[in-house]
N, C-alpha and C positions, 0 to 999 in steps of 0.2 A: 612460202613459209608462214606468212601472216595468216592465210586462210586455215592452214593446218593448226596453227596455234589457237585461233579462234574456235576451231572445231574441238580441240582438246579442252579448252576452258569451258565450252558449252557442255561437254560430257561431264566435267567435274561438277558443274551446277546440277546436272541431272542426277549425279550420284548423291549430292547433298540433299536433293529433294527426296530421293528414295530413303536415305538414312532418317530424315525427319519423319517420313511416313511410317518407318519401322518403329518409331518411338511413340506413336499415337496411342491413346487409350482405347480407340475403337478397334475391336478385334477384327472386323471384316477388312477395314483399311490396312491394318497391319499385315494380314494374310496376303492381301493383294500386293503389298509392297515386296514381300519376300518372293512371290512368284515373279515379279518384274526383275528383281535382282538376279534370280536364276536365269531368266531369259538374257539379261545383259551379259552375264558371265559366259553363257554359251556362245553368244555373238562374238565376244572378245576372243574366245578360244578358237572359233572358226576363222576369224580374221588373222590370228597368229599363224594358224596352220597354212592358210592361203599365202601369207607373206613368206613363210619358210619355203614353200614349194616354188614360188617365183624366184626366190634367191638361188635355189639349186639349179634351175634352168638357165639362169643368167639373163643378161639384158643386151640387146643389140646396141653397141656403143656408136655405130656409124649413123644411127638415126638421131637427129637433133630434136630434143623435146621442144614443143612450141611454148610450153609454160614451165617455169622452174618447179621442180617437185622435190620432196624429201627422198633421199635414197632409202633403200629397203632397211638398212641398219638403223637409221634415225627413226623411221616410222615404227619399226618393231620395238625400239627402245621406249618410245612414248607410249605405245600400247601396253608394254610390260609395266611401266610405271602406273598407268591408268588401272590396269587389272590388279596390281599389287595394292594400290591405295584403296580400292574398293574392297578387296579381300580383308585388308587390315581393319577397315572401318566396320565391316560386317562382323568380323571376329570380335572386335572390341564391344560392339553392341550385345553380342551373345554372351560374352564374358561378364559384361556389366549386369545383364539380366540375371545370370546365374549367381553372381556375387551378391546382388540385392536380395535375391530369394534366400540365400544363406544368412544374410544379415537379419532379415525378418525372423528367420527361425531362431537365430541367436537372441533377438530382442524378446521373443516369446519365452524362451528359456530363462532369460534374465528376469522377466516380470514374475515368473513362477518361482524364482529363487534357486534355479538350477544353474549356478554360476559356472561350474566346470563344463557342462554341456554348452553353455553360451559361448565360453572361450573357444571351444573346439569349432563351433559353427563360424565364429568370426575369423579364426585362423584359416579355415577352408575358403571363406569369402575373400580373404586377402591373397590366397594362392591364385585365385582367378583374376583378381584385379588389385594390383599393388597400390594404386592411387585413389582408392575409394576412401575418402577422408572420414566419413562417419564411422566406418568399420574400425579404423585405428582408435578413434576416441571411445567408441563403445567397448572395444577390447581392453583399453586402458582402465575404463571404469570397472569392468568385470575383474580384471587383475587386482584392483584395489579391494574388491569385495572378498577375494580369496587370499588376500595377504601377499600377493606377488608384486610388491611395490617397485622394485627395480625394473621389472618387465613393464610395468605401467609407465614408468618414466621413459623407457626406450620407445614405447609406442607413441607417447606424446611428442618426443623429439622427432620421430619420423613424420608425424602429422604436421609439424612445423615446416617440413620440407615441401609439403603440399600447399599449406596456407600458413604464412610465417607467424601470425599472431592469432591463431585460432583460439577463440575464447574457451571452448570446451576443453581443448588440450591444455591450456594454461591452468584452468581450474583443477583438472584431474592431476596434472603434474604437481601442483601445490598440495593437493590432498595426499598424494603418495609421499611427498617429501615430509609432510606433517607426521604421517604415520611412522616414518623412519627417524623422527625426532630431529630432523634438519630444519628447524623452525625459521632461521634467518633466510635460508634459501627459499623456503616456501613463501615467506613474506615478500621477498624480492620478485618472485614470479607473479604474485597477486598485484603488486604495484605496477608491473608491466601490463597486466590485464587492465588495470584502471587507466593507465596512460593511453592505451589503444582502444579501449571500449568505455569511454566516459559515461555513455548513456546507460550502461549496465552496472552503475555504481551500487545500486541496491543489492543486486545478486552478489556482486563481488564482496560487498561489505559483510554480507552474511557469512561468507567463507573466511573473511578476516576475523570475524568474531569467533568462529569455530577454532581458528588457528590460535587465537589468544587463549581460549579456554583450554585447548590441548597443552599449550605451553605452560599455563598456570598449573594444570593438573600434574604435568611432568615434574615441575619444580617442587610441588607439594610432596610427590612420591619420593623424590630425592631427599627431601628433608625428613621424611618418615624413616628412610634407611639410615640417615645420620643419627637420628634420635634413637633408633633401635640399637645401633652400634654403641652409642654412648650409654645404653642401659636405662632409657626412659621407662619408668615403671608403668605409667598409664598406657603407653604404646604396647608394652608387653602384655598388659592385662587385657586390652582390647583384642589382641591377636589370640590370646589364650581362650577367651570366652567364645570367640567365633569358632575356634577349633572344637570346643566342647559342644557347641550348638549344632555342629555338622554331624554329630552322631545320629544315625537314623533310628526310628522306631521307639523313641522315648515318649513318655506320656506328656500330655499338654501342659501340666503344671511345671515340669522340668524346663520346657522351652519358655514358658511365661516368666519364670524366675530368672533365667539366664538373660533374657531380653531386657528385663527390668533393670538389672545391674548394668548391662551394656548401654542402655539408654542414658543412665546417669554419667557414664564416661564420655559420651559423645558430645563434646562442648564446642569444638571449632573445626575449621577446615582441615587441620592436620590430623585430627581424630577421624574425620570423614575419609581422608585419604588412606589412613590406616585400615579403616573398614573396607575400602575398595581393594586395596592391595592384598588383603587376606581373604578375598573372595566372599565377602559378607553378603552381597546381593544374591549369590547363588542359593543361599538358604531360603530366601523368600520365594524362589521359583520351584524349589524341590520339596519343601516341607509338606508332609501329607496333611497336617492339621490345617494349614492355610488353605489347601485345596478343598478340604471338607467345609470350611467356613464359606467358601465361594459357592458351594452347591447345596447348603442346608440352611435352615432358619437359625437365627441367632437370638437367644433370649437374654434379657438383661441380667438374669440371675445365674447363668451358667458360665463355665470356665472358658468357653469359646469367646464370649464377649470380652473378658479380661485379656485373653490371648491376642485377639485380632486388634484390640485397642493398643496394646503395647507394640505390636508389629508396626502399626501405623505411626506411632510416636517415634520409634527407632528410625523409620524411613524419613520422617519429617526432620529429625535432628541431623541425619546424614545429608539431606538435600538442602538444608538451610544455607543460602548464599553460596552454593556449590554447584555451578553449572555442570561440572564434570560428573559429579555424583548423580545429578538428575538425568544426564544423558545415558549413563550406564544403567540406571534404574529402568528407563524406558526400553533399553535394548535387551536387558536380561530378564526382567520380571514381566513378561508378556501376559502370563495367566493372571497374575495379581492385578495388573492394570486393567485387564478386561473386566475384572470383578469390582473395581472401585465404584463404578456407577451404581451397582447394586447396593453397596454400603451407603451410598449417598441418599437414595430415595426409595429403596425397597426393604431396607433393614430398619425397623422402627425402634431402634435403640439409640437414645440420645448420645451416649458416649461415643459409639462407633460413628454415627453420622457427623458429630462435631470433629472427631479426629480425621475423618476423610476430608471434610471441608477444609480443615487446617492444612492438611497435606497439599491439597489442590492450590490453596492460596499461597503457600510457601513456594511452590514451584512457579506459580504465575507471577510472583514478584520479580523474577528474572526474565529479561527479554527472550533469552534462549529457552527458558522454561515454558513460556507462553507458546512458543513455536512448537515445542515438543507436545504440548497438550493438543494443539490444533492438528498436528500431523498424526497423532496416535490414538485419539479418542473421538468417538462419535459426538460431534458438536451438537447435533439435534437432541441426542439423549442427554447430554450434559445440560443443555438449556432446560429440558424438561425437569431435570433434577433441581436446578436452581429455582425454577418456578414452584416446585413442591415445597421448597424450604423458606421462601421469602416471608411467609406469614406464620412460621413455626415459632419456637422459642426465640427470644431476643438474640441469643448467641448464634443460632443457626441462621436467623434472618439476616443478621449483619454480615456473617461470613459469606453467605450466598451472594449478596449484592456486591460485596467487595470483589469476589471472584469475577462476577460479570463485568464490573467496571474495569478490572485489569485486562480481561480478554478483549474488551473493545479497543484496546491499543493495537491489536493484532489484525492486520488486513485480511488474513484468511478467515478469521472469525466473522468480521463484518461482511465480507463478500458472501459467506455462507447463508446469511439471513437477509441480505438487503432487498431481495425481491419478494420475500414473504414475511417481512418484519411486522406486518399487521397481525399475524397469526399468534405469535408467542412473544417476540422481543419487546415490542411497544406495550402490549398489555402488562408485562412484568413491571415496566417502569411506571405505568399508570397506577398499578396497585400500590406501589411503594409511595408514590407522590401523594396519593389519597390517604393511605393508611400506614404510615411509617411506624415501625416499632420503636425507633429512636432517631435523634438527630444524626447520629453516626450512620445509620442505614440510609437516611435521606441524602446525606452528603455524598455517599458513594453512588447512589442512584442518579443524582444530578450530574456527577462526574461522567458516568456512563452515557447519559443523554448528550452531554457536550461532546464527548468523543465521537458518538454516532453522527453528530451534526456534520462531521468532516466528510461523510458519504452523502453525496447529493441525492441519491435515490431515497435513502432513509429520511433525509431532511425534508424532501418533498412529501413523504408520507406523513411526517409530523405536522407539516403545514396543512395538509388536507384532512387530517383526522380530528374530528370534533372532540372525541374522547380524550385525546392527548392535551388539547387546549384546556378542557375542563379540569383535568388532573393538575396541570400547571397552576390553574387559577385557585384550586383548593389549597395547594401548597403555599401560594403567594398570600392568600388570606390568613393562613395559619401563622405566618411569620411577619406580616406587615405591621403589627402593633407591638412586636417584641422589641425590647430595648437592650437585651443581652448582646453585648459586643461579640461574644464567641459565636452566638447563633447567627448574627449578621455576617460575620466573616466566613464561617464554615458552611452555612446553608443559604441564607437569603441572597447574598451577593452572587454566588455561583448560580442560584436559581434565576436571578435577573439576567445573567449571562446566557443561560439556556433559552429563556423566553426571547431575549433580544436576537439570538441567532435565528430563531424560527420566524420572528417578525420581519427581520431583515430579508430573509430568503423569500418569505411570502409576498413581500412588496415587489421583489424583482423577478420572481418566477412567473413566466408566462404559462397560463393554463392552470395555475394553482387555485385552490378554492378561496373565494373572498373570506376574510375574517368575519365570523358571525358578530354582528354589531353588539348584541347583548353580552357576549363573551368578552369582546373588546372593551366595552364600557366597564365591566366588572374587573378586568385586569387593570384598567386605568385607576379605578377607585382603590384597588389593592396596592398599587404602586405609589400613587401620588402622596399618601401620608408621609412617606420617607423622604420626600424631596427636600424638606427643610432640616432633617435631622440625620440623614445618612449621607454616604458619598454621592454628591450631586451628579458626578460624571456618569455613574452607572445608571442612576434613575433617569437623567436627561437622555441618555442614549436609548433607553427603552421607550421613553415618551416620544422621542423624535421619529422612531420607527412605527409606533403605534398610531399616532394622531392622523397620518395620511390615510390609514386604513379604517378609521373609526370616526365618522363625522360627529356623533354625539359626544365623544370624548374630547374632540377638538373644541366643540362649542362650550363644553363645561369648563375647559381650561381658560378659554377666552373670556368667560364671564366672571372669573375669579380674580379680583384685583390683587389679592395676596400672592397668588401664583405668578401673575404678570410682574409684580414688584420683585419677587424672588428671581425671576428670569432676568430682569434688567440688572439686578445685583450681580448675578453670575457673569453677565456680559462685561462687567467692570473688573472681573478677576484678572489676575496675572497668569492663571493656569490655562494654557492653550487648549487642553482637552475639555475643560469646563466651558470655555468660550465656544469651542467648536459645536458641541451638542446643544448648548443654549441658543446659539445663533441659528442652528438648523431648525430647532423647535420654533423659534420666533418667525422664521421665514414661512413655516407651514401655517401658523396662526394668522399672521398678517395677510397672507394670500386669501384667507377666507373670512376674516373678520375686520371690518372697517374701524371698530372702536379701538382695537389694539394698534392698528396703523396710526390712527390719530394720536393715541397716547404716546407712541414712540416718537412721532414727529414733533410733539409738543416739548420734548426734551431739548434743552439748549445745545447740548453737545452731540446730538444725534449724528449729524453729518461728519463731525470731527471723529467720532468713534468709527464710522464707516471707512473714513480715509485710513485710519490706523489698521483696520482689518484687511483692507485691500493691499496693504504693504506687508502683510504677514507672510512668513516663510511657509506656513501651514497651508497647503493647497485647499484643504476643505474649508478653512476659515475664509480664505480669499474668494473662493467660488461662492460661498454662502453670502458673503458681503455683496458681491455683484448681483446675486439673485434677489437679495433683500431690496436693493435699489430698484430693481425691475418691478417688484411687487409694490413698492412705495409710489411708483409712477401711475398706479391705478387712480390715484388722486391727482387730477390735472394740475393743481397748484404746486405740486411737489417739484415740477420741472424748474420753477423759478429759483429753487435753492441750489441748482446745479451750477457750479462755477466752470470757467474755462479750464482751470487746472484739473478739475475732476474729470472733465471730458477727455483731456489729454491723457490722464492716468488710465482711464478705461480703454482708450485706443491703444495705448502702449501694452496693456495687458492682453488685449485681444490680438495684438500682432505678435508679441514676443514670448508670452508665458509658455512654460514647458508642460502645462496641464491643459488638456483639451476642454475639460469642464469649465475651467476658469475662462478660457478664450470664448467659449460658447455663451456663457452667462453674461460676459461683458458685451458681446455683440448683441445679444437680445436686449440688454438694458439700453444700449445706444440706439437701437432701432426704435424701441418704445419712446425714448426721449425725443427723437426726431418726429415721431408721429404725434407726440403730445404737444410739442411746441415747435412751430416752423422755423423759429430763429436759429435752432440748433442744426438745421439742415445745412445752411451755409457754413456754419462753424466746422461741422464734421467734414464737409467738402474741402474747406480751406486747409484743413489739417491732414489731407490725404486719406480721410477715413473711409471713403467708398471702396477703395481697393482692399483695405483691411477687412471691411465687413463682407465683401465678396469672398475673401479667402476663408471666412468662417462659416459660409453657407452650409457646406457639407457637414460641419460639426453640429450645427443646429438641427439639420434635417435627419 
């Protein structure tokens, strides 16, 4: 019996091998596997026939078998199971293959917008294989597209039977519930998605935002109905004007006048909701005069200019702080949206270009609006449009850079240009940094630069690009002598932040280009005048990142007694941030300049201050204090000022501190102390310090 069972299990393994071979992507191997399956099936049929023939002839029961064997019934039963399992497995593979082929056909139809065809393909795919999970979620998505929301929910519920918390099914179910106005249920489904897929919080958050927008839009539309019922005159007037504008084949002056009146009435989100509820957006996609403006030249003196300007104003009013209106605009007005870029940089009429830029900026103010722009408009063409406007009239120049700064908050926009930012994106910022038309434009340019610093690829390009350093330097020089507090707050301080981000990255990036010494020195001279009259934290932070990369700047600082005195003054501050960057700057200078080291040691309270810094809760201050002690030991006589209490304090920090940098710096200082003065070797040993130092070796190396 055991031998037969082993043989049976061996055959099962052989079947599994054949099934895996049938799944391979190699066509020759797959064909060979199917041949082997046919051979195996024939063998099984032959064995079954032989077994049945023997059973009919009977067995001589007077002959005693020398070894126990399965009787014919058991053997036949096992062979039937074997053959049935193989047939089922092969049948499943064939059905899976056919189901996947139909799924792909459905996917192609979906991509082309043929949603009814896609649904039919998915239905056929499910007829071949009921447990094909992606087909259920794909059909649910398709049903949503064609408004079959209840059927979409049913498909999602079936998907949960295959995979209980399938993310796609949860999202599609929530969307279907949203379209059915069952907002609380939809929110509950998305909360389940967050609970079981915490790593997908960003994607789920996007759908939660959409849900909130839909809920807000629905509430606004209910309010419109109530206002209409109560006889609100403004609501009635908006509806009446939209109805009049829907008349076809009127002259352009008729539509311009009607839109001008409508524009005055659109003051808030309730009016925008009234516009939506009465099909206002359809006018923009169907009006023949708009289509003509998209395909013909516009002159500042003709009626088309006035008409298209008022069209853009109406859309701007409707979309202001109204994500729902923005979404419908991008859904309904495809033809107009395709032509917006033409208005931005191919129509040389100031009024039209300004109104187009205002519309873009209005939409980009909303997070959902930025997403709509990135998903529906060619970003490369849009960036070309922005590039064309940055040195135009002040109004256009300011609007264009405002738009760019808002778009840099959107990951899709940043990703679009991160690998070719040297071609258009950074040159735009450089042009504004060097030749801003106003403080306002420069402010938003700097904001865009700071946002782009969040992308490591773009930040590396900034570090490596001499033109960008020079542009920042020009801007720094322009504002370094200004005393206007507004200019400092709006422009100079953010500019220092941008420069600091680049300096900090340049000092830590392996493979980045070294900072050009001349550029570094000029940045230093542009920044240093503000050290005594501006926020010292911002200036010290830049200096602390600049000095290690520019030896001439470090030397210049060390030779200025006024700057050193100012630095010592900041070290006595009660402000931790001020102490942190002043101490970091002091460490850099003392490490390279003996005169500053001697000047610091000559102060009566030098070591007392260091003791205070070592006890700081600020890890950066504590680490810098330990590093400062290490640099001070370059002077052999400094070791005499180390007390037993200070050694104990350093050992305690090296052993127990939660910051590895603090532990490493304390260990380095203790090692230098022992090397500087032999008497501390025995003291460190007696305090159990060798084991502590050994534990820090990996931190130091």
